[in-house]
C-alpha positions as CSV (number, residue, x, y, z in Angstrom):
1,M,-27.0,7.4,-23.9
2,D,-25.4,4.0,-23.6
3,I,-24.0,4.2,-27.1
4,L,-22.5,7.6,-26.3
5,A,-20.9,6.2,-23.2
6,A,-19.5,3.2,-25.1
7,V,-18.1,5.4,-27.9
8,L,-16.5,7.9,-25.4
9,T,-15.0,5.0,-23.4
10,A,-13.5,3.4,-26.5
11,I,-12.1,6.7,-27.7
12,G,-10.7,7.6,-24.3
13,L,-9.0,4.2,-23.9
14,A,-7.7,4.2,-27.4
15,A,-6.2,7.6,-27.0
16,C,-4.6,6.8,-23.6
17,A,-3.3,3.4,-24.8
18,G,-0.9,5.2,-27.2
19,L,0.3,7.6,-24.4
20,R,0.7,5.6,-21.2
21,A,0.2,2.1,-19.9
22,F,-1.3,2.8,-16.5
23,L,-3.2,6.0,-17.3
24,P,-6.2,4.2,-19.0
25,I,-6.7,1.9,-16.0
26,F,-6.3,4.7,-13.5
27,G,-8.8,6.8,-15.6
28,V,-11.4,4.1,-15.7
29,G,-11.1,3.5,-11.9
30,L,-11.3,7.3,-11.2
31,A,-14.3,7.7,-13.5
32,A,-16.1,4.9,-11.8
33,R,-15.4,6.4,-8.4
34,L,-16.1,10.1,-9.2
35,L,-18.6,9.9,-12.0
36,G,-20.4,6.8,-11.1
37,W,-19.5,4.8,-14.2
38,P,-20.9,1.3,-13.9
39,L,-18.2,-1.3,-14.1
40,P,-18.7,-5.1,-14.6
41,S,-18.3,-7.2,-11.6
42,G,-14.8,-8.2,-12.6
43,L,-13.6,-4.7,-12.9
44,D,-15.2,-3.1,-9.9
45,T,-11.9,-3.3,-8.0
46,F,-10.5,-0.6,-10.2
47,A,-12.5,1.9,-8.2
48,S,-11.2,0.7,-4.9
49,D,-8.9,2.8,-2.7
50,T,-6.1,0.3,-3.1
51,A,-6.3,0.1,-6.9
52,L,-6.6,3.9,-7.3
53,L,-3.6,4.4,-5.1
54,I,-1.4,1.8,-6.9
55,F,-2.4,2.9,-10.4
56,G,-2.2,6.6,-9.4
57,I,1.4,6.1,-8.1
58,A,2.3,4.1,-11.2
59,T,1.0,6.8,-13.5
60,L,2.9,9.5,-11.6
61,V,6.1,7.4,-11.7
62,E,5.6,6.8,-15.4
63,L,5.1,10.5,-16.1
64,A,8.2,11.4,-14.1
65,A,10.4,8.7,-15.6
66,D,9.9,10.2,-19.0
67,K,12.4,12.9,-17.9
68,I,15.2,10.3,-17.3
69,P,16.3,8.7,-20.6
70,V,17.6,5.4,-19.3
71,V,14.5,4.8,-17.1
72,D,12.3,5.9,-20.0
73,N,13.9,3.2,-22.3
74,I,13.4,0.5,-19.6
75,L,9.8,1.5,-19.0
76,D,9.1,1.5,-22.8
77,A,10.4,-2.0,-23.1
78,I,8.2,-3.2,-20.2
79,H,5.2,-1.3,-21.5
80,T,5.5,-2.9,-24.9
81,V,4.1,-6.0,-23.2
82,I,2.0,-4.6,-20.3
83,G,0.2,-1.8,-22.2
84,P,-1.5,-3.9,-24.9
85,S,-2.2,-6.9,-22.7
86,W,-3.9,-4.8,-19.9
87,E,-5.9,-2.7,-22.3
88,S,-7.1,-5.7,-24.3
89,W,-8.1,-7.4,-21.1
90,L,-9.9,-4.3,-20.1
91,L,-11.8,-4.2,-23.4
92,T,-12.7,-7.8,-23.4
93,S,-13.9,-7.9,-19.8
94,H,-15.8,-4.6,-20.5
95,S,-17.5,-6.0,-23.6
96,R,-21.0,-5.7,-22.0
97,I,-20.9,-1.9,-22.8
98,F,-20.7,-2.7,-26.5
99,H,-23.6,-5.1,-26.2
100,C,-21.7,-8.0,-27.7
101,R,-23.7,-11.2,-27.7
102,T,-20.6,-13.3,-27.1
103,P,-17.5,-12.2,-25.3
104,L,-14.4,-11.4,-27.4
105,R,-11.9,-14.2,-27.3
106,W,-8.3,-14.6,-28.5
107,P,-7.9,-16.9,-31.5
108,S,-6.7,-20.4,-30.6
């Protein structure tokens, strides 16, 4: 069952990463809160009320901003940096799910 959870988490985060920047983080926090997904100690704040509120609002703003072209272009420029960096941080800090013997590290 752990392997299934790891595969579903990876597929969900990969699918969301191409769509929105805040949605994967909000989804992980919401899944931890509602479904009881275990999060590593560094990520347990994603399930807090404050984090869910902030990422929920950010997700709604991001979805609404797609309807205004100028705001959409500005958000796309910002998310070019934010999206990959947050999702790679989420993956590397959540590497215990994948049973990695050593944590993933950026090349020096």
